[in-house]
C-alpha positions in Angstrom: 8.0 -1.6 11.3 4.5 -1.2 9.9 2.6 -4.1 8.9 1.2 -4.1 5.3 -1.8 -6.1 4.4 -1.6 -7.1 0.8 -4.8 -7.4 -1.0 -5.6 -10.5 -3.0 -5.4 -8.7 -6.2 -1.7 -7.7 -5.7 -0.5 -11.0 -4.1 0.8 -12.1 -7.5 3.6 -9.7 -6.8 4.5 -10.9 -3.3 4.4 -14.7 -4.3 1.1 -15.0 -2.2 2.3 -13.2 0.8 -0.6 -11.6 2.5 1.0 -9.5 5.1 4.6 -8.2 5.4 6.4 -5.8 7.9 8.0 -2.8 6.1 9.8 0.2 7.3 8.9 3.7 6.5 7.5 6.9 8.1 5.3 7.9 5.3 3.3 6.0 2.7 5.7 7.0 0.0 8.6 5.3 2.1 6.4 2.1 2.9 5.7 1.7 -0.9 9.2 2.4 -1.9 10.4 -0.1 0.5 7.7 -2.7 -0.4 8.7 -2.2 -4.1 12.5 -3.0 -3.2 11.3 -6.3 -1.7 8.5 -7.0 -4.4 9.3 -5.6 -7.9 6.4 -4.6 -9.9 4.1 -3.6 -7.0 5.0 0.1 -7.1 3.4 0.4 -10.6 0.2 -1.0 -9.2 0.1 1.6 -6.4 1.8 4.8 -7.6 1.4 6.9 -10.6 3.2 10.3 -11.2 4.9 9.9 -7.8 1.1 10.0 -6.1 -1.2 7.2 -5.0 -3.3 5.9 -8.3 -6.8 7.3 -8.0 -7.9 3.7 -7.9 -6.0 2.9 -4.8 -7.2 4.0 -1.1 -5.1 3.5 1.9 -6.2 2.8 5.5 -3.9 3.3 8.3 -4.9 1.8 11.7 -8.5 1.6 10.6 -8.7 5.1 9.4 -8.9 6.1 5.7 -5.9 8.1 4.9 -6.5 11.4 3.0 -3.0 12.6 2.8 -1.8 10.5 -0.1 2.2 9.5 -0.3 2.6 12.0 2.5 0.5 10.3 5.2 2.3 9.6 8.2 2.8 5.8 9.2 3.6 4.9 12.8 6.1 2.2 13.7 3.4 0.0 14.7 0.7 1.0 12.2 -1.3 -1.5 10.1 -1.6 -0.4 6.7 -4.1 -1.6 4.1 -3.9 -0.9 0.2 -7.4 -1.0 -1.0 -7.7 -1.3 -4.8 -11.0 -0.1 -6.2 -13.5 -2.6 -7.5 -14.9 -2.0 -10.8 -17.9 -3.5 -12.8 -21.6 -3.8 -12.4 -24.3 -2.1 -14.4 
């Protein structure tokens, strides 16, 4: 199973858990399985069946560009990176 690193902004959906092993061969499957375990988190990551524009994904240290269809390896480390707004 892939290891998903939960960013601090989303840990309120995971009861503070910062990393979790999740099954799935694509980002879509990983998010779906993550949502089964942690209700509410899907809405933070997915919009209209695609990754929200404000969310980037890193798989094994490489920025993913394939959206929800991006392949995830059995031993991959997946980071969901929410955009940080603000500033002037």
